[in-house]
N, C-alpha and C positions, 0 to 999 in steps of 0.2 A: 111500386119500387122502380127507381130509375135505372137506366142502363149502367150508370156509374156505380150505383149501389150493388148491382148484380156482379159487376167486375170486381168490386172490393170484396164482397163475400167470397167470390171464387178464389181470389188471391189468398185470402186467409185460410180457406179450406185446403187449397193446394199446399200451403206452407205447413199444415199440421198433419196431412195424410201421408206424407213421405218425408224422408230426411232431406234437409236443405242441400241444394247443389245437384240434385239428380239430373244427369245429362239427358236421359230419354224424355223425362217429363218437360225439361226446359225446351228441348227441340220441338216437342209437340205444342206447347203453349205459344212458342214463337210462330208456329205455322198456322194454328187455328184460333188462337186467342185464349185467354184464361177461362171464360165461361164454357166454351165448347171443350176445352182441354179437361176441365173438371168433370164434365158429363161423360167424356170418354173414359176417364180414369175410373169413375164410379161404375160405369157399365162393364168395365173390364176389357175395353177395346184398346188395350195396351199389352205390353209383354206380360206373361204370366207372373214373373217375379214382381213387377211393379204393381200389378193388380192385386196380388195377394198381400203385399205390404200395406196397401191402402185399405183393403178389406179388414185386416186385423185391427186397424185403428178405428174402424167404425163399429164399435161394440154395440150390442143390443139393437142392431139395425138402425142406429141413429143416422138421420139424414145429414149429409156433409154440410149443407147450408145452415141447418139448425146448430150443428157443432160450431160453425164459424160465428154465428150470432151469439152463442154462449160465451165464446172467447172474447168477443168485442165487449160484451157486458162486463166480463172480468176486468178488462183493461180500464173501462170507465170507473169501476169501483176502486181500482188500485192506483188511479191517477196516471195511467199510461195511455198511449195511443198506438195505432198501427199506421205505418207508412208504406205505400205501395208504389210501384214504378209509374203509376198514373198521377201521383201527387207532385205538386210543384217542388216540394223540398227533397224529392228523391235524389240521392247523389248519383249523377249520371255516370261517374267513373266506374261504378259497380258493373255497368254493362260490359266493360272490358273483359269480365270473367268468362265470356263465351269463347274467348281465344285461348283459355288456359287448359282446357281439357286435353288429356292425352288419349292414346288409342283406346278404342272401345273395349279391348280385352285386357286392359291394364287393371291395377288395383283400384278399388272403388274410390279411395281418397284421391287418387290421381285422375280418375275419369270423371267423377261427379263434382265438378267445380263450377257449375253454372251460377248465374246471379241469383240472389234470393228472390222469392215470390213476394215477400213482405218483410218488414222489420218491425219488431215491437220496441217501443221507445219510451223511456221515462226521462223527462227533462223538457224545458221550454224552448231550447234553442233549436232552430231549424237545422235539419241534417245537412242540407247542401251548404249552408253558411259555415257550419262547424267544420266540415271536412274539406272546404275549399282551400284553406291554409292549415294543413294538418300534417303531423309527423308521428309515426309509430315509434315509441321507445320501449323496447322489449328485452327480455333476457332471462337469465337463470332464476329459478325459485330459490335455490340455495346460494344466494348472492354473497360475495365477500364484502368486507368493509370498503374495499377499493371500488367494487362495482356499484354498491349503494351510493357512495359519494359521487361517482361520475354521473350516475343516472339522475341523482338529485340536482346537481349543478346544471346538467344539460336540460332537464325538463323545466327547471325554474327559469333558465335563460330563454328557452323557447316560448314559454308562457308569457314572460314579460314583453317579448317582441311580438305578441299577438298571434302566436301559432297555437293551434289546438294540439294538445298532447294526447295521443291515443295509445291504449295498451289493453291488456286482457284481464286486469284485476287480480292477478295471481300474487302470491307472496314474492318477496325478493325485488327484482328490478322493476316489475310492473307496479308494485305498490309504491316504491320510492318515486317513480315517475308521476303517478297520480297525485301523491301527497305534495310533491314539490310544485306541481302546477296549481293545485289548490292554494298552497301557501303564497304563491306569487299573485294570487287573485286572477289567474287565467282560467282558460277553459280546458277541461279534460273529458275524454270519453272512454268508457270501459265497454268493450265489445265482449259479450259473455257467451259461454257455451252451454247455457241452460236457460230456463224460463226466468223472466224478471222477478218472479216471486220466489225463486230458489237460487239466488246468486251464490256463486262458489268462489273462494272458500268461505265457510260460515264465519271464520274469524275476522273477516273483513266486512261484517254487516254494517258497522258504523261508517267505514270508508265508503261503501256503496251508497249509503244514505246521503252522505255529503256530496258524492258525485251526482246522484239523482237530483239533489236540490239545486246545485249551481252548474252542473254540467250535463252529461248524457250517459244513460245506461241503455245499451242497444243489444238486441238479441234476435236471431232468426227463429228461435224456438218459442212456441206458445207457452202460456202459463201452465205450470205443473211439470214441465220438462226437467228431467234430472241431468246433471253434468256428467254424462258418459265420457269415457276416455277418448273415444274416436271423435266425439263432437268438438274437442279442442282443435284437432287437426283440420276438421271441416271449417271451423270458425276462422282459422288463421288466414284463409284466402280473402275474407272480408277485410281484415285488418290491412293486408297488403294492398288490396284494390282501392279501398276508401281513401287512403292517405297518399300524399305526394312522394313519400319516401319512408323507408324503414331503417332504423339503426339498432343493431344488436350491441348491447353494452357488455354483457357477459353471456357465454354459452358453453356448455360442455360439448364433448364430441358428438353425442347423440342428444339433440335438443329440438323441441318444437319451434324455438325461435329461429333456428337455422332453416326450418321448412318455410316459415313465414318470409324470411329474407329471400329464399329461392323463388317464392311466388312473386315477390316484388320485382326481382330481376326479370323474370319471365314476362311480367306485365309492362316492362319498360319504366318502372318507377325507380327512384334513386335507392340504391342498395348500399348501406353503410355499416361499418363495424368499428368498434373501439378496440385498440390493441391493449394487451395486458402483460403481466409478467410471463415469461416463457415457462416458468415453473408452476404456473397456476392451472389446475385442471379446469377452472371456470373460464379460462380464456382460450382453451384449445379450439373450441368451435369458432370463435372470432378469428383466430389466426388461420384456420382452414378456410373460412369464407373470404378472407383477404387475399388468398391465393387464387380465388375464382375471378375470372375476367368479368369486369363490370362492377365489382365491389370496391368502394372507396374507403380509405382510412380517414376517420374523423376523431378529433380530440375534444371538441367542445361544441356548444350550441351554435357559435358563429360559423364554424365549418359545416355544420349540418344545414344551416339556413342557406349557405352558399350553394350547396348541392341541390336543394329543393326549391329555392327562390327563383324568381324571374331574373333572367340574365341582366346583369348590370345594376340590379336594385339591391341585392343582398350579398355583397362581397364581404368575406371574413377578413379582419385585419391580419396583416402579415405578422406571424409570431416573432418576437424579438425580446432580448433581455432587457433588464431595467436600464433606463437612460442615465448616462454618466455626463458630468460636466464637459468632458472632452468632445462629446457628440455635437456640441454647439459650434465647434471651431471649423473654419474653412480649411480646405486641404493644405494650403501653404502654412497656416498657423500651426496645424497639427504636425506637419513635417518638421518645422523648426522646434516645436516643443519636445519632440523626440530626441533632439540633439542637445538639449540643455541638461547639464549634469545636476545631481541633487546637492553635492557638497562643494565642488570646485567651480569657481566662476569662470566663464568663457567670454571673450569679447564677441561682439557681433560678427566679426569676420571669422572667428573660430567656430562659432555656431553655424554660420553659413557654409563653411567648408565641410563640417561634419554632416550637415543636412543635404549638401549637394545643391544649394541654391546660390543666387548672387548675393553679394554683400549689400547691395542696395535693398533687395527684398528683405534681408534680415534686419537692417537698420530701420526700415519702415514698419515691420510687423512686430518685432520684439517689444516695443513700448505698449502695443495693444495687449500683449500677453501679460505685461506687468499690470496694466490697468484692470485686467480681468482677474487678477489674483493668482495666475498660474506660475508667474516668474517674479523674482525680486532682483533689483540691481545690487551688485556687491563688487567692491574693488574695481570700478570701471568696467564691469562685465555683468554677466547674467547667470543666475543659477535658479533651480526650482524652488518655489515657495515651500517652506516647511509644512504648511497646512494648505493643501490645494482647495479650491472652492468646491 
C-alpha cells in the first residue's frame, strides 16, 4: 500500500469515527497529519470525550482501516466516490472553515466548524469545477407561492448563465432551486446531511436520482448515516464555504437558512436576501438579515451574479420600466412635445414660448416630430397626433 493509499484510508476513517467539523481532531490532523492523527485517535491519545466518541463507533473491535475499506467498497458498488483534501478536485475554499470556529467553550455547532476530512460524492463532475462558479439558493421548507416562484426564476437564470446552483435538497425553496437548474440544463449540487444511500427527505428520491445523474450529490457522512437534526446545522457550513455566495429567498424568524447566511458572511462570501411582503411570516427572516451589515438585497439572478461575479464581468442591468416611444427623443424634441396641445393647434412661436426655447429651435424641430408621428400640422400650427406612435 502506498503512502497516498494510507492517507486516503486515514481520511475516510477520521470522517466516520467522529462527527464532521470536530475542532480538536481538525487541529490534531493539521499538526501531525491524517495517518498519525488516526493512530492517536484510536489509541486514545486525545481528549476523553473525543476518544470515547470514536471508540463507540468501532463496534466489535473493528479496525478503523478495515471499516474505511468497507465504506470505500460500498461507494464503488453504489457508483459513488470519496474525495479528500489531497485530491486535485478538492474545493480549496473549504479550507477557509478553519477561521470559522468560535471559542472552545461555545456550543458544539459553533465550535466544531472545521473543514471536512473527506466528501462522499455521486456524480461525474469534478468538485472544484462545479463549485468554482456556484451560488447557494436556500430558504424555507414551507415556502409560499411567491418564494417558490422567485427561487425558480433565480435558479433557472443562474443555471442558464453557467453558474452551479447549490442547495440542501429539502422541500420548498431548495427543491424549487434544484428543479429549476435541471430544467435549464444547468448544473446543480445537493449537499446532504446524511449518507448518500439515505438521502432526505424520502419524498425527493426521484429528484436526488436526477441530481446524481446530471449534477452532484455530496455528503460528509458515510453510507448508512441517518439525517439527524443537528447534522443539518453542521452541513450548512459546507454550503456557505463551498459557494461564492448564499442567497436566502424566504426564511422564518428561526431558520437554518439564516444560520447558513451567517456562516457565509463570517467567511467573507457574498450574503444576499430577497425581500418579501412585510405581512409574510416566511419573509421575516430575510428582512432581519437585510438589517445586518454585509447583507445585500437582491431581486433576481442578474443582481446575484453582480454580487458574486468578477468585478466588471457580471454587472446586472439597471432596472427600468418598459420603453416608450418618447424615450427615443432628444431632450429638445421632448421639451417641445410637452408644449404641444392635444386639441388646440399652436404656432411654432407659441410652442416655443410655452416650452421656453427659441423660435428657431421650434421651427427646426417640430417638423421632425411631425415626421415621427408625434405631432400633426393643423390650421398653420401644430397639435398632438390623435394616435401617437
